[in-house]
N, C-alpha and C positions, 0 to 999 in steps of 0.2 A: 954531251949538248952544250954549244956555245952560246953565251948569252950577249947580247949586244946592249952596250953601255947606255946609250940614248934611251933605247926602250927600257930598259929598268928603272933607270930614272924618270921616266916619263910617267911609268905605270905607280912607280910610288910615289910620285906627285897626284895624279890623279885618282886613286882610288878612295880617298878620303871623300873627295867631292861626288863620285859616283855614289857613294853609301849616302852621304846628304841628299842628293837628289832623290836616292830610293825612299826615303825617309820624307821628303817633301811630297812625292807621289801618294805616300800612302797617306798621310794625314788630310792632304788638299782632295783625296777622293771623296769626302764626304760632300764638298761644296763645288766641285766640277770634275770635267774626266780624269781618270786615273782612279788608283785604288789598289788593293791587294794585289792582283794579277800582274799589272804592270809593275809595281813596285818589286813584286817577288822575281819575275824576270831579269831586272836590276839588279837586285843582289845576286842574283845566281851568275849572271855576266859579269859582275865583279871578280866573282871566286874564280870564274874561268879563265877571265883575263890573269889572274893573278899564278892561275897553273900554266897558262900556256908563256906565262914571261919567265917566270920564276922555277919553273918545274911543279910536276904533281905533288912532291913532298913539301914543298912550301904552302900549297893550298890545303892539305890535309892536315898542316898543323893548325892552321885559321880554322878549317872546317872538317874535321876530322870524320873518317867513315862513318862511326858509329853514331856522332850527332847528327849526320845527314839523313840516316836510317829511323831515326827517332823524330825528325821535325815533320814527315810526312805525316804520321798518324796522330801527331802533336796537334798538327793545323787542324786536322777534320774534329779532332776532339773539341779545341775551340769552337769551331761552326757550329758543330752539333748542338754542344753544351750549351749554346747562346739559344738555341732554339727550344731546347728541351728545358731551358730554365723559364721560358713562356708558359710552357705547357705546365709546369711544376706550380706556377703562380695563377693559373688558371684562366690563360688565354691562350690563342692559337700558337701553333708553331711557328718559330720567328718573328712571335709579336713583340717588339722590343718596349711597347709602353709601360708595361709593368716592371723594366729593369731598373727605374729610379723614380723618385720621388714624384716626379711629372712625367706626361709622356714625351715631352718634348725632349728633356736631358734623356729619357729612357730611350727613343729611338736613335740618338746621338751616339750613345753608349753602346748600344747593340750593333748598328752601322760599323762602329770602330771594331767591336769585337770579331764578327764576321768577316770583315777586310784583315784584321790581324791573321787570323786562322787560315785566309786563304793565301796572304803573303808566306805564312812560314810553310804551308803544304806548296805552292808552286815554286819557292825557292829550294825546298828541300828534295822536290821532284826533278828539278832541272841538273840540279848538281849530283845528285845520284844518277841521272842518264849520263852525264859526262863522266863520272866516274867509271860508269859501267864501260862505254865506250872505250874509255882508256886502259882500263885495265885488258879487255880485250885482246887487244894490240901487245901486250907485253909477253 
């Protein structure tokens, strides 16, 4: 595989900004458009860009196959666990008001946890699909 120097340097330069933008979309999701799904796709796109530019081995050093396979159920557990916490504390499933000392902070925490679970699941799924397609061609 022949690597283009400009593409490699440009990718090294832009990867931290892609991750920073994904974090912005994740944390801004409470107040405006965006959230876990969009941030998860951006994070997966970052890993895919790394794989396309530097090869699959470089991407798998950053996001190994075993980690990607565990991210999908971990995100689902975080999402579902947030809902079950509401049930355990005597409210409805995904009723965030009981997650903190007052309902406003409980809603903020609950939305953050749900969006975090979505981010983890979506990024893990997208990278796992990419790895599956790449491995199929080998």
